[in-house]
C-alpha positions in Angstrom: 46.9 39.3 -21.7 47.6 42.8 -21.8 44.1 43.3 -23.4 42.5 41.4 -20.3 44.6 43.5 -17.5 43.3 46.6 -19.3 39.6 45.5 -19.1 40.3 44.6 -15.5 41.9 48.0 -14.9 38.9 49.9 -16.5 36.0 48.1 -14.7 38.1 48.7 -11.4 38.0 52.5 -12.4 34.2 52.5 -13.2 32.2 55.1 -11.1 29.4 53.4 -9.7 27.8 56.7 -8.9 27.9 57.7 -12.7 26.9 54.5 -15.0 26.2 57.1 -17.9 29.7 57.4 -18.5 30.5 53.9 -18.3 31.5 52.0 -21.5 28.7 51.1 -23.9 29.7 47.3 -23.6 30.0 47.4 -20.1 26.3 49.2 -19.6 25.2 46.4 -21.9 26.4 44.0 -20.1 25.1 45.2 -16.9 21.7 45.6 -18.2 21.7 41.9 -19.4 22.9 40.8 -16.0 20.1 43.0 -13.8 17.5 41.6 -16.3 18.5 37.9 -15.8 18.8 38.7 -12.1 15.1 40.0 -12.1 14.0 37.6 -14.4 15.2 34.8 -12.2 13.6 36.5 -9.0 10.4 36.9 -10.7 10.3 33.2 -11.7 11.3 32.0 -8.5 8.6 34.3 -6.6 5.8 34.1 -8.9 6.0 30.6 -10.6 8.3 28.3 -8.9 7.4 29.2 -5.4 3.6 28.6 -5.8 3.9 25.7 -8.1 6.4 23.9 -5.8 3.5 22.5 -3.7 1.7 21.2 -6.8 4.9 19.7 -8.2 5.6 17.7 -4.9 2.1 16.4 -4.6 2.4 15.3 -8.4 5.7 13.3 -7.7 4.1 11.5 -4.6 1.3 10.7 -6.8 3.6 9.5 -9.5 5.2 7.1 -6.7 2.2 5.8 -5.7 0.9 5.2 -9.1 4.2 3.5 -9.9 4.0 1.1 -6.8 0.3 0.4 -7.5 1.5 -0.4 -11.3 4.3 -2.8 -10.0 2.0 -4.6 -7.8 -0.7 -5.0 -10.6 2.1 -6.1 -12.9 3.2 -8.8 -10.3 -0.1 -10.1 -10.0 -0.7 -10.0 -13.6 2.5 -12.1 -14.0 1.2 -14.5 -11.1 -2.2 -14.9 -12.7 -2.0 -18.3 -14.1 -0.1 -19.6 -10.8 -3.2 -17.9 -8.8 -5.7 -19.7 -11.0 -4.2 -23.0 -10.4 -4.3 -22.2 -6.7 -8.0 -21.2 -6.7 -8.9 -24.4 -8.7 -6.8 -26.5 -6.1 -8.3 -24.6 -3.3 -12.0 -25.0 -4.7 -11.3 -28.8 -5.1 -10.1 -29.2 -1.6 -13.2 -27.3 -0.4 -15.5 -29.6 -2.4 -13.5 -32.4 -0.6 -14.2 -31.2 2.6 -17.9 -30.6 2.0 -18.3 -34.3 0.8 -17.0 -35.1 4.2 -20.0 -33.3 5.7 -23.4 -35.4 6.1 -26.5 -33.9 5.0 -29.8 -34.3 7.1 -30.7 -37.6 6.0 -26.8 -39.2 6.5 -26.9 -37.6 10.3 -28.4 -40.8 11.9 -26.5 -43.1 10.0 -23.3 -41.2 11.4 -24.5 -41.4 14.9 -25.1 -45.1 14.7 -21.4 -45.4 13.5 -19.7 -43.3 16.1 -21.8 -45.5 18.7 -20.6 -48.7 16.9 -16.9 -47.4 17.0 -16.8 -47.4 20.9 -18.5 -50.7 21.0 -16.1 -52.0 18.4 -13.0 -50.8 20.4 -14.1 -52.9 23.4 -15.8 -50.0 25.4 -19.2 -50.1 27.4 -21.4 -47.2 26.3 -22.9 -45.7 29.2 -24.2 -42.4 27.7 -24.8 -41.3 24.2 -26.8 -38.2 23.9 -26.9 -35.7 20.8 -27.6 -32.1 22.0 -29.2 -29.3 19.8 -27.5 -28.2 16.5 -25.6 -25.0 16.6 -25.9 -23.3 13.1 -23.1 -21.3 11.6 -22.6 -19.6 8.5 -22.8 -22.4 5.8 -22.9 -25.7 8.1 -24.3 -27.1 11.3 -22.5 -28.4 14.6 -23.8 -31.3 16.2 -22.3 -31.9 19.8 -22.9 -35.5 21.3 -22.2 -36.1 24.8 -20.6 -39.7 25.3 -19.4 -41.7 28.3 -17.6 -44.9 27.7 -16.1 -47.6 30.2 -13.3 -49.7 29.6 -9.4 -49.9 29.2 -6.5 -47.3 28.2 -5.9 -49.1 25.1 -9.5 -49.4 23.9 -9.9 -45.9 24.0 -7.1 -45.3 22.1 -8.8 -47.6 19.5 -11.8 -45.6 19.7 -10.2 -42.1 19.2 -8.3 -44.0 16.0 -11.7 -45.4 14.9 -13.4 -41.9 15.1 -10.4 -40.4 13.1 -11.0 -43.1 10.3 -14.8 -42.3 9.9 -15.5 -41.0 6.2 -17.3 -38.1 7.7 -15.6 -35.4 9.8 -16.1 -36.1 13.7 -13.9 -34.1 16.2 -13.6 -35.1 20.0 -13.6 -32.2 22.7 -13.4 -31.9 26.3 -12.0 -35.3 26.8 -12.0 -36.5 30.4 -10.6 -39.9 31.6 -11.2 -40.7 35.3 -11.0 -44.2 37.2 -14.2 -46.2 37.1 -16.1 -46.0 40.4 -14.6 -48.5 43.2 -11.4 -48.9 41.2 -8.0 -47.8 42.0 -6.4 -44.9 40.0 -3.5 -47.2 39.0 -5.7 -49.6 37.4 -5.6 -48.9 33.6 -8.3 -51.5 32.6 -11.1 -49.8 34.3 -11.6 -46.2 33.3 -14.2 -43.8 32.3 -14.0 -41.5 29.3 -16.2 -38.3 29.1 -15.9 -36.9 25.7 -18.1 -34.6 23.7 -17.8 -35.5 19.9 -19.0 -33.1 17.3 -20.0 -34.0 13.8 -20.9 -31.4 11.1 -23.4 -31.2 8.2 -23.9 -28.7 5.4 -26.8 -26.3 5.3 -28.8 -26.4 2.1 -29.8 -23.1 0.4 -33.2 -23.0 2.1 -31.7 -23.5 5.6 -29.0 -20.8 5.0 -31.7 -18.5 3.7 -33.5 -19.3 7.1 -30.6 -18.8 9.2 -29.6 -15.3 7.5 -33.4 -14.0 7.7 -33.5 -13.3 11.5 -30.5 -11.2 11.0 -32.0 -9.2 8.2 -35.1 -8.8 10.4 -33.1 -7.5 13.3 -31.2 -4.9 11.1 -34.5 -3.4 9.7 -36.2 -3.6 13.3 -33.2 -1.5 14.4 -33.0 1.1 11.5 -36.9 1.3 12.0 -36.3 2.0 15.7 -33.8 4.7 15.1 -35.8 6.5 12.8 -38.7 6.6 15.1 -36.0 7.7 18.0 -35.0 11.0 16.3 -36.8 14.0 17.7 -38.7 16.1 15.6 -37.6 19.8 15.3 -39.6 21.9 17.5 -41.5 24.9 16.1 -39.3 27.8 15.4 -36.2 25.5 15.2 -34.1 25.8 12.3 
């Protein structure tokens, strides 16, 4: 304890203006301390300060990679479930496609729709197929229908349409009193409706439907090329 107090007393009496007269141990310790401070300062300004942005960027990239790895690992773990789900979707899609008539089946389907109204006890006033509207892989065929009869017969007609083996949907349904009948008479009504059926486009029809879009794209690109001005003489 006395030696420690003597050391403190000796350090207190050191002359900062004359370090050459300091004890050898104090001079060595001071030199080591100054070297460490200089080394730490040099490391901070020459290495740490310049490399810190790279370190932060690397940490951010590491976080993104870990997140991506976690997502991919989760997907890999659920791969079998995804395959089962895909098989079910393909099966369901195939079932729906089988409900779409082809070109040769459409006339028979139109007859079935017409017969459904007659079988429900309705009188057919109008049955007019419209032009096809071609979509991506199917065509939509709207049919304008006008039927007269009772309210319950119209309900049976709607149920009969829903029970058809092919997909048929009803749109723009309008029920009004028949001409000369009272508004409250449910036995004499007029039903105006648009029935839509759908058919699957074969490969040739899909290719033909896509060709106009391709031709339009080529024509537009050609027009754009022609529309570009040539640089005048002397221009860079």
